[in-house]
N, C-alpha and C positions, 0 to 999 in steps of 0.2 A: 504493499500500499504506500501511496505517496500523499502527503499532506501539503497543501499550498495555502499561503496566507498572503494576500495582497495588501499594499498600503500606498498612500501617496495621492489618493484622489482628493478632489475638492472642487471649489468654485473659482474660476479664472476668467478674466476678461478676454474677449477675442483678440488674437495676436500674442497672447501670453504663452507661458510654458508651465509644464508640470513634468515630474518624473515619477513614474510608478515603479514599485518594487514588488517582487514576488519571492518569498522565502519558501524554499522547498525542504522537506524533511522525509525520512522514511527510506524505503528501498529505491535508490536512485540508479540501479543498474539497468542496462539495456534501454536507455532513453533514446528515442528516435528524434523527437523534436520537443522544444519548449516554445510556447507561443502566447500571444495576447489576442483575445477575441473581445468583441463588444456587442452590446444589445441595447438598442434604443427603444423607447416605448412604442409598442405596435409593430416592431420590426423583428426579423429573425436575427439570431446571433450570427455574426460574421467575423472571419478572420481579419485581423489587423496586421500582424507581423508574426513570423516564426523564425526560429534559429535552431540549427542542427548541432549535434555534438561536435561537428567539425567547424562550427561557427559560420556555416553558410546561412544567408538570410533571405527572406521572402517577405514582400510587403504588398498589401492591397494598393491599388493604383491611387486611391484617394488620400493616402497618407505618405506616399513616396516623397522624399525630399524634405518632409517635415518631422517624421518620426524616426527614431533609431532604437533598435532592439539590441540588447547586449546581455552577456551572462558572465558571472564570476563563478567558475566551477569550484573553486576552493571554498566558496561560501554557500554554494548551492543556491544562488540568488540570481534572478533574472530582472532586467530593467527595461523600461520603455521610456525613453526620453521624448517628450512631445513638445514641439514648438509650433509657432504660428497657428495656434489653435483657433478653430472656427466653431461657430454655434452648432454646426452639423456633426461635430465630434462628440457632442453631449451623449453620453450613454453610460451603462454599467460596464466596466472593463473587467474581464475575467482572465485569469492565469490558467494555462493548460500544460499538462505534461502528457505526452503520448509515447508509449513504448512500442518496441518492434512486434510484440505479440497482440497489439491492438488495444491494450489497456489504456484507458483515459482517466486523468485525474483533473478536477477543477477546483479553483479557489472559490470563495464565497462572493467575490465581486467587490469592486470599489467604484463609487459614483464619481464621474467626471462631468462637471457642468460648466459650459462655456457661455457666459452671458455678461452683458454690460448692465 
């Protein structure tokens, strides 16, 4: 089992920045990807960014050039640096771990609100 705890969400003005953190614990073997997903009210959960154990990254087109995903393997922590935030980035952001055997773990989510 993997446990994930997100932090760093909050209220920010358009154009501002936030950094989300995801602390992972438990069985961290055979991890395929770690990633950030988000879900806005009335919408489906969508992938924002993913990173492999080899540090290859993948971003949704809507956040390319604005968001940066990274991980600190020594601390079992993943980050999402968000810049130039827009109102449409408002959502609950979830941390995800996916293993090679198909196992998925999710955090409880952290709210990000972009508003003036």
